[in-house]
BALOBA-1460 file (C-alpha; in Angstrom, 3 decimals):
// residues 59
<rec num="1" residu="x" x="-74.449" y="143.684" z="114.408"/>
<rec num="2" residu="x" x="-70.872" y="144.786" z="115.087"/>
<rec num="3" residu="x" x="-69.780" y="148.008" z="116.676"/>
<rec num="4" residu="x" x="-66.772" y="150.206" z="115.764"/>
<rec num="5" residu="x" x="-65.035" y="149.400" z="119.045"/>
<rec num="6" residu="x" x="-65.129" y="145.695" z="118.129"/>
<rec num="7" residu="x" x="-62.436" y="146.343" z="115.522"/>
<rec num="8" residu="x" x="-60.722" y="149.583" z="116.486"/>
<rec num="9" residu="x" x="-57.730" y="149.107" z="114.170"/>
<rec num="10" residu="x" x="-59.749" y="148.908" z="110.959"/>
<rec num="11" residu="x" x="-62.021" y="151.731" z="112.098"/>
<rec num="12" residu="x" x="-58.918" y="153.852" z="112.673"/>
<rec num="13" residu="x" x="-57.666" y="152.952" z="109.186"/>
<rec num="14" residu="x" x="-61.049" y="153.857" z="107.673"/>
<rec num="15" residu="x" x="-60.869" y="157.224" z="109.403"/>
<rec num="16" residu="x" x="-57.368" y="157.838" z="108.043"/>
<rec num="17" residu="x" x="-58.151" y="156.855" z="104.459"/>
<rec num="18" residu="x" x="-61.200" y="159.106" z="104.465"/>
<rec num="19" residu="x" x="-59.329" y="162.052" z="105.954"/>
<rec num="20" residu="x" x="-56.113" y="161.639" z="103.940"/>
<rec num="21" residu="x" x="-57.537" y="160.573" z="100.570"/>
<rec num="22" residu="x" x="-61.273" y="160.136" z="100.004"/>
<rec num="23" residu="x" x="-62.396" y="163.604" z="101.069"/>
<rec num="24" residu="x" x="-59.719" y="165.263" z="98.899"/>
<rec num="25" residu="x" x="-60.651" y="163.648" z="95.591"/>
<rec num="26" residu="x" x="-63.558" y="163.589" z="93.201"/>
<rec num="27" residu="x" x="-64.231" y="160.150" z="91.742"/>
<rec num="28" residu="x" x="-66.109" y="159.590" z="88.496"/>
<rec num="29" residu="x" x="-66.220" y="155.796" z="88.456"/>
<rec num="30" residu="x" x="-65.893" y="152.888" z="90.849"/>
<rec num="31" residu="x" x="-62.669" y="151.992" z="89.026"/>
<rec num="32" residu="x" x="-61.259" y="155.413" z="89.986"/>
<rec num="33" residu="x" x="-62.051" y="154.626" z="93.610"/>
<rec num="34" residu="x" x="-60.556" y="151.134" z="93.352"/>
<rec num="35" residu="x" x="-57.279" y="152.423" z="91.866"/>
<rec num="36" residu="x" x="-56.994" y="155.154" z="94.496"/>
<rec num="37" residu="x" x="-57.686" y="152.788" z="97.377"/>
<rec num="38" residu="x" x="-55.154" y="150.250" z="96.071"/>
<rec num="39" residu="x" x="-52.554" y="153.025" z="95.784"/>
<rec num="40" residu="x" x="-53.332" y="154.305" z="99.288"/>
<rec num="41" residu="x" x="-53.115" y="150.862" z="100.897"/>
<rec num="42" residu="x" x="-49.747" y="150.253" z="99.225"/>
<rec num="43" residu="x" x="-48.497" y="153.696" z="100.277"/>
<rec num="44" residu="x" x="-49.830" y="153.246" z="103.818"/>
<rec num="45" residu="x" x="-48.203" y="149.826" z="104.235"/>
<rec num="46" residu="x" x="-44.854" y="150.672" z="102.648"/>
<rec num="47" residu="x" x="-44.165" y="154.367" z="103.046"/>
<rec num="48" residu="x" x="-46.408" y="156.102" z="105.563"/>
<rec num="49" residu="x" x="-45.658" y="153.691" z="108.395"/>
<rec num="50" residu="x" x="-41.914" y="153.796" z="107.709"/>
<rec num="51" residu="x" x="-41.797" y="157.568" z="107.532"/>
<rec num="52" residu="x" x="-43.575" y="157.791" z="110.889"/>
<rec num="53" residu="x" x="-40.918" y="155.528" z="112.448"/>
<rec num="54" residu="x" x="-38.133" y="157.431" z="110.689"/>
<rec num="55" residu="x" x="-37.563" y="154.513" z="108.286"/>
<rec num="56" residu="x" x="-36.532" y="152.089" z="111.023"/>
<rec num="57" residu="x" x="-36.985" y="148.434" z="110.201"/>
<rec num="58" residu="x" x="-38.618" y="146.202" z="112.775"/>
<rec num="59" residu="x" x="-36.308" y="143.772" z="114.576"/>
């Protein structure tokens, strides 16, 4: 069986999504969770990363 240190990047992402989203919401259905996770992944990939690098584009 795998260990968290085998895939540190995804474990770090799981920690972030829990801390920044999951623990702050109350979900009634699995569809509510799915929609929220899809939104978070889009936000994380397109806005959060850019705002942390002051909107600089990679070379």
